[in-house]
N, C-alpha and C positions, 0 to 999 in steps of 0.2 A: 427149322427153329420156329417157335411160336412167338418169340420176342420181337414184336413189330412196332413198338412204340417209337414216337419221335422224341418224347420227353420221359423223364422219370420224375413224377410229381408226388407220388405217394404209393405205398404198398397196398393201400385200400383198393386201388384200381388194377392191381395185378392178380392173375389167377394162379392156381397151384402149378400149372404147366410153365408159366412165366418164371416163377420162383425156382423151379427145378432147372430151367435153362441157365439161370444165373449161377446156381450152385455148380452145375456141370462145367460152366465156362471159367470158373475161378482157378481151378487146379493148374492148367497150362501156364497161366500168368504167374502164379506163385512159384512154379518151377524155374522161372527166370531168375528168381532171387538167389539161386545157388550158383549162377554163372558168373564168370569174371566180368562180362559185359551184360549189365542188367537192362538192356534196351531191345526193343523191337521196332521196326519201321511201320507198324500198323497204321498209325495216324500221322505219318509224315505229311506235311503240307496243311494240316488242320490247325485251327486256332481255337484255343480254349481260354475263355475270359472268366476270371474269378471276381464275382460281384458280391461282396460281403458287406451287408449293412450292420452286422453285429460282429463283435470280437470273436475270433476263433484261432486256435493254434493247431489242434489235432486235425480237424476236418479240412481246413484250408491247406495245410502242409501235405496231408495225405492225398488230396486231389491233385495238388501241384506235382508231387512226385509221380503219381500214377500217370498223369498226362505226359510228363517229360519222359517217362520210361516207354511210352508208346510213340515217342518222337514228335509229339505235337508242340506247337509254339504256345507258350503260356503268358497271358497278360493279367496282371493284378491291378484292379481299379481301386485306388485309394479314395474311399468315399468322402473323407474329411477334406480332401483337396480337389474334389471333382465338382461338376456342375450341379450335383444334387444339392449342395449347400446353397446354391443360388436359386433353388426352387424347381429344378427340372424334375418332371414326373418320372416314375419308374418305367412306363411304357416308352417315353421319349428317350430315356437313357438306353433302354434295350434296342430301340430302333437305330440309335446312333451307333451302338456297338455292332449291330447287324450290318449297317452300311459300311462298316470297316471290315466286313467279311468274317465276323466271328461265326464259327461253326457250332460251338457249344458255349452256353452261358450257365455257369454254376452259381446259384444265388442262395444266400442266407439272408433272411429278413425277419424282423420282429412281428410283422403282420401275417397272420394266418391267411393263406390264399394268394399271397404275392406271386409265388412261382406260377400259379395257374393263370393269373392275369397276364403275366409276361408271355407264357407259352401260347395263349390264345391269339396273341398279336404278332408273333414272330415265327419265321420259318426255321430259325436256328433251334437246335436242341437245347432244352432247358432242363437242368437237373436241380432238384430241390435239395439244398444242403442244410435244411432246417427252416421251418416257417412258423413263427410264434409258438403256440402250444399245440400245433397241429401234428406234423410228422417230421421225421428225419429218416427218410427211406434208406439211404446207404448205410446208416448206422444199424438199422434193422436188418439189412441184408448181411452185413459183416458179422453181426451177432448170430444170425441164423447159420451162416457158413461155419463159424467157429464151433457151434454146437454140432453141426453135421460132420465136420472134420473129426471131432473128438469122439462123438458117440456113434458115428456111422449111420445115424438115422435121426429123424425128427418125430415121426409118428409114434404116439404112445408115451413120449417122455413127459415127465412132470416138471414144468418150468415155473419158477416163482419169481415175480418181480417185486422188489422191496423198496418202499420209501415214498418219494414224492411223485405219485402217479398223476396227480391233478395237473401239475405244471410240465410234465415230461412228454415231449414229442417223441423221445426215444421209446417210451413205454407204448405209445400208440402204434408206432411202426412195428415194434416187437410183437404186440398182440395180434395185429393183422397177419404178419408173416407166420408166426408160430401156429395160430389156430388154423390157417389155411393149409398148413403142412401136417396137421393132425396131432399137434401136441396138446397136452392138457395144461392150460395156463391159469395161474392164480396170481392175485395181487394182494399185498399186505402193507398196511401203513396206518397212520392215525386217520380216524374218520374224516377229518377236515382235509386230508390230502388224497382222498379217494373220490373220483368223480361220481356224481349221481348217475344211476342207471348203467354203470359200466358193465354190469352183468349181461346187458344186451349184446355185448361184443363176444360173448361166449366164454367169459372168464369167471372164476370163482373168487369171491372176496373174503378176506380174513382181516381181522384187526389185531390178532395175537400172533406175533412172529413165531413163538415157540410151538404153537399149534400148526401154523402154516408150513413150517420148514420140514416137518416130518415127511419122509419118503421123497423129498425133492431130488430130482436128477440134476437140475441146473438152478442156480440162484443168481439172478441178475440184479445187482444193487444199484439203485439210481441215486444220483447226487441230490442232496438237499439244496434246492435252488433258491437260496436266500435273496438273490438279486431279482427274482421274479415274483416274490411275495410282497404284496403291497400292504398286507396287514399280517400280524402274527397268527399263524395257523396252528401252532402248538405252543404250550406254555413256556418251554425252555429247551435249549439244546441238551442240557443235562437229562431232562426227562426223555427226550427222543433217544439219547444214547442208551439209557437204561432199558427202554422198551423195544427199540428197533435196530440197534447196532448189530451187524453180523460179526460175530466173534468166532474164534476157534472152538469155544465150548458149544456154541449153537450149531456150528457145522457138524458136530458129532451127532446131532439129532437127525441129520439128513442121511442120504445114502453114502456109503463109504467113498465112492468115487464121484461125489457131487462136483460139478464144475462151479467155480466162483468167478463171476464176471462183473465188470463195471465199465460203463462207457467213457468214464473220465470227464474232467479231472476229478480225482478222488479227494474227498475231505477225510483224510485219515483221522481216526479218533472220533468221528461223528457217525457217518453211516456204515463205516467198516473199520475194524481194528487192524492194526499193523500186522498182527500175527495171522489174521485171516487173509489179508491182502498179499502177504508174502508166503502163504502156505503152498504146498504142492498141488492143492486143488485149484489154485488161481490160474486163470488163463488170460489175465488182463493185458499183459504185454503182447501175447499172441493175437488178441483182438486188434491191436494197433497194426501189427504186421499184416494181418488178414485184410485190414481196411484198405491198404494200398492195392492188393490183388483184386479185391471186390470192386473197387472203383475203376481199376483198369478194365475189368470185365464189363462194367456198365458202359464206359465210354466206347468200348469195342462194340457192344450189342446195339448201341444207339446210332452207330455209324451205318447209314443205309448202303454203303458200298463195301461193307466188311467182307474180307476174304479170309485167308488163312491167318491164324493168330500171329505167325512169325513172318509174314510178308505183307506188303502193301496191297 
């Protein structure tokens, strides 16, 4: 295997071979979901600490289920009742957790680069569960796997990311993963929500959704992150809906078997209509299921003493 990382900090630092190892590792873990006992002793005796400085439901729960299905012990740190509110630094918090024999620290932080700072100072494996506007690597990996599972390939597919590219760490991770695997990636959204010079990442930029959606194999719709916008970056929600909402009518402009994806939580009626979200093209719930299997694979691959998937 080529996956020799101690940490998973961002897809930017993985190569195509690493990404393929992850894709190949997911299937045996997903096969566990059909069993009456959905657990394996792969990480028995290991401790996984959830260190979330930002609210999360899907990612936190997905990681927790993944770790427990691998038989790891899981500890959730409640930031609002921890020493953090007394002024303890991130590194000191990490060193304290490591002194308690934490094997993995899964961190979500509003500051871009926080997981990197932690990883440089700890022997424990650090997994980035989202850092600022930078990356969300396991979301990028589960999106990649969902496309791979459905389309049986990545190379040559036309993938369109729609919406708030500027504030989206999911967009960054998707762009890195998809371009490295040979997909043709495009982004579309209001000019104020498209980062400057994003073309340098190997993507095509559109501002007209009706033009961009033509011949798309996959459409990944990003949430409008109103909580991350410190000033109004488009005139009104109504205008955004008119110009950029993905609807059943707009899906008809794409390829007949286009995949409709969304990292969640969805703002129904804003970035996606209900008929598009509930259409046969949508694989949004499958993304959630795949997220558990992908995170199981990541935990397994970061274990330096990994053996057979089904044994310790």
